[in-house]
N, C-alpha and C positions, 0 to 999 in steps of 0.2 A: 215474898208475895208474888203470885203468878201474874205475869203481864198478859193482858187480854188483847185479842185482835181488835184493831181500831180502824174505822173508816173516816177519812178526811175528805170533805167535799170542798174542792177548790182550794185546798190547803188552809181553810179557815175553820169551818165548823167541825166538830168532832163527835163521833157517836161510838160508844164502847159496846162491845158485845155483853150480854148478860152473864152473870157468874153461873157456875155449875148449880143446877137445881132450880134456877129462876125460870120464870115463864118466858117462852121464846118471843122474839120481836115480832115475827109474822106467823100467821096461822099455818098449820101443817099442810092443808090442802094446796095453798099457793106454792109452797116449796116443792111438793110432790109433782106439780105440773111442769116442772122444768128439769132438764138434764144439762149439766155443764161438762163439756169435754175440753181438755187442754191438749193441744197439738203443737209440736215443734214444726218448723217450716218443712223439713224433709219427710214428715210422717203423714202428710195429708193423702187421703185416698181420692180417686177420681170422683166418687160419689159426693164427697165433701166439697170438692172444688166446684162441682156442678151445682150443689145446693148454695154455695157461696155466691156464684154468679146469678143464680135465680133471685137471691136476696137483694143483690145490687139493683136488679131490674125492678123488683117490687118497691124498694125504698126510693128509687130514682135519685141516687146520690149525685151531689153536685160535681164530683170529680171522679168519674168511673174509671179513668185511666190509672191513677195512682191508688185507687181502692181495689183494683183488680188483683186477684191472687198471683198472676204472673209477675206483677211488679212487687207487691208487698212480700211475698215469700222469697223472691230473689234478693230483695234488699235485706231481709232478716238473715239470710244465709251468708251474704257477702259483706254486710256492714253492721254486724252485731257489736263490734268494738269490745268484745270480751263479755258482753252482757248475756244473761240467760233469757232468751226471748221465746215466748210461747203465744199461741193464739187460743183464746177462749171461745168456744162455740156454744152458744146457748140454744138449746132445742126445746120447743114447746111440745109436750107429750100429753097423751091421754085422750086425744080426740082424733082418732084415725092415725095415719102415718105421722111420724115426728116431723116437725117443720122448723127449719133453722130461722131464728129470729134475731140473731146478733153474731157479729164477729168482732172481738175485742183484742187487739194485740197488746201484750203485757210484757214488761221487763220485770223478771222475778229476782228476788234477792238470792245471794249465795247462801248455801246451807250452813257454811261454817263461819264466814266472816262478812263484814260489810253491814250496812244498815238493812234492817228487815223491812224494806219498803217495796211495795208492789205498785207500779204506776203504768198507765197507758203508754204505749210506745208508738212513735211514728218515725219514718226514715228522715234523715237529715235533709233539710231544704224543702220539705213538703209540709202541708197543713192538713193532710188527710186525717180524719177522725174515725173512731170506731163506728162500724155500720150496725145500726140498731133499728129495728122496726119501730116507727113512731108510737104505736099503741102499746109497746112493750117495754119502754125505757125503764120505768120504775121497777117492774117485776124482774127484768134482766139484771139490774144492778143489785137487787136484793138476793136473787139466786146466786149471782157471781160472788157476792160477799159471803154468803153462807158456805159456798164450796171452798173458797180460799181460806175461810176461817178454819175449816176442818183440816185443810192441808198444812197451813202455817199459822197456828194459833198465836204466835208472838209477832206476827207481821202487822204492818200498817198499809192499808189499801188507800192510795191517794187517787181520788176521782177528780182529776184536774178540771178547771173551768174550761179548758180548751176543748173538752168533749162537747160542750154546748155552744161555745163562742170561739171558733178557731182563730188563732193568731193571724195577724197580717203576714203574708208570705214574705220571706226574706228576699232582699234585692240581689241582683247578680253580683258575684264576686268581682272586686275591682282588681284588675290585672294591669301590670305595667304595659305601656304601649310598646309594640314591636318596632324597632328602628328599621326603617327601610334601607335597602342596599343602596349605596352611592351610585349615581349614574352621571353621564356626561350631560351638562346643560344643553338644552335644545338649541340655544342661540350660538353655541360653539360648533355646531355641526353645519357644514356647508354643502349645499346641494343634496341633502338627504331629507326625505320626508318619511316620518314614521306613522304607520297606520296601525292603531291598536287592533289586536286580534278580537274577533267577535266571540262573545260568551254564549254558551249554550247550557241549559239546565236539563239534567237527566234525573227523573224521579223513579226510584227503584222500590218496588214492593213485592216482587216475585220472591217467594221463600228461598229459592235456590240461589238467588243473586244478592240477597240482603247481606249475608255474612261478608262477602268480598267488599261490598259497598261500605260496610261499617269499618272494615280495616282501612279503606281509603280515607274515611273520616278521621280515624285515629291517627293516621300518618300525617295528614294536614294539621291536625291539632298539635301533634308533637313538634311540627316544624315552626309554627307561628305563635303558640300560646306560651305565656310566661309560666303557667302551672299546668303542664300537659296532663291529660287524663291518664296516659300510659305510665306516668310516673307514680301513680297510686295503684298497685295491683288490685286492691279490692274494688276501686272505682272502675278500672278497666274491665274486670271480670263482670261487674254488674251491668255495664253497657253491653257487653257481648251476650250475656245470658238473657237479659230482658229483651233485646232486639231479636234474638233467636226465638224466644217463646212467643212474642207478639207476631213475629213473621209466620209462625205456624197457623195463626188465625187470620192472617192478612190484615194485621192491625198496626203495621209499621211502614213508614215510607222514609227512605233515605234519599235526599235531594243533593246531587253533586253538580256544582257549577264548574264547568271546564272553560279554560281559555287556551286555545290550542290543544296541546296534550296534557296540560297541567290542571289539576284540581285547585281552584282558588277559593272556593267557599263550599260549605256542606252543612247540612242540618239533618236531625233525626226527629221525625214526628211520630208520636204514638197515638193510636186511635184513628178515627176518621170522621169526617163531617164536622158538625158544630162542636162536638165533644173532643176533637183532637187537640193535642198540646204539642208545641215545639219543645222537645225535651232537651236536646243539645244542639248547639250551633257554633260554627267556627268559620272564620274568614281571614284571608290575608290582609284585608283592609281594616280590621277591627279586632279587638280582644274577644275572647270566647265568652258568650253569655250562657250560663248554665241554669238560670232560673226558669222553671216551666212557664210557657206563655201559651195563650190561646192561639191556635193556628187559624189562618184564613180559611174560609170555606173552600177556596180554590186550591189550597195546598194539597 
């Protein structure tokens, strides 16, 4: 018996495709008004990226930093974890120039083994959801299901509830406290007064200086964190690539806190203004927090 393409809404309801020769689920005109393109992260054209950013502006996404192609495409290339990741672009056609109405990141099943399961994908530690124009959600899902049905007739498309109701963001990783170096008690010093060196904060957003500032951030992180970023090559590559791409659009700020000649704290902020997020942060006085946080307007 032939196994048919199946759509699962939120992992609960199930809708099977009609058998061969049966009447289609949706009228032909609706399907012909849409074009679905599947792109891997390295295959996007400049025009597609420009249309993606225009869609983000039209939809007014809640988290434009993590929904930006510079972030999502970099994460897909460096943190795929062996999965076959593609981005579905849904274009509305037939009324003038084609207009991009949705970007849906998908984890595709292997062609030879593994479960035939297609599901929305998001980078680890984020709650970014597919970007879909509000007036096109139903049509996009139907067009996407029709396209994937033709490609993988034995697959199961799982439209998780997270698309409509994002999960609560994960908390920061709990890292062990860094043991301070032993020092001579102050009461044992005679006739010596210690004056702490003044701290100064340097905020770097110039594209030509961001790379060196990121390396100083990674060096401090390697010195004081229990789980250094540099210890995970894919994570370190993601930090370097994302900051380089955001710097080209002046959308990243690296803040270095110096005490004397030493860097004692550092942070990386993506975006600017009210939409900026503190993406990475490290300090000699505390463990590293890696969960994205809203940045202060003054940052």
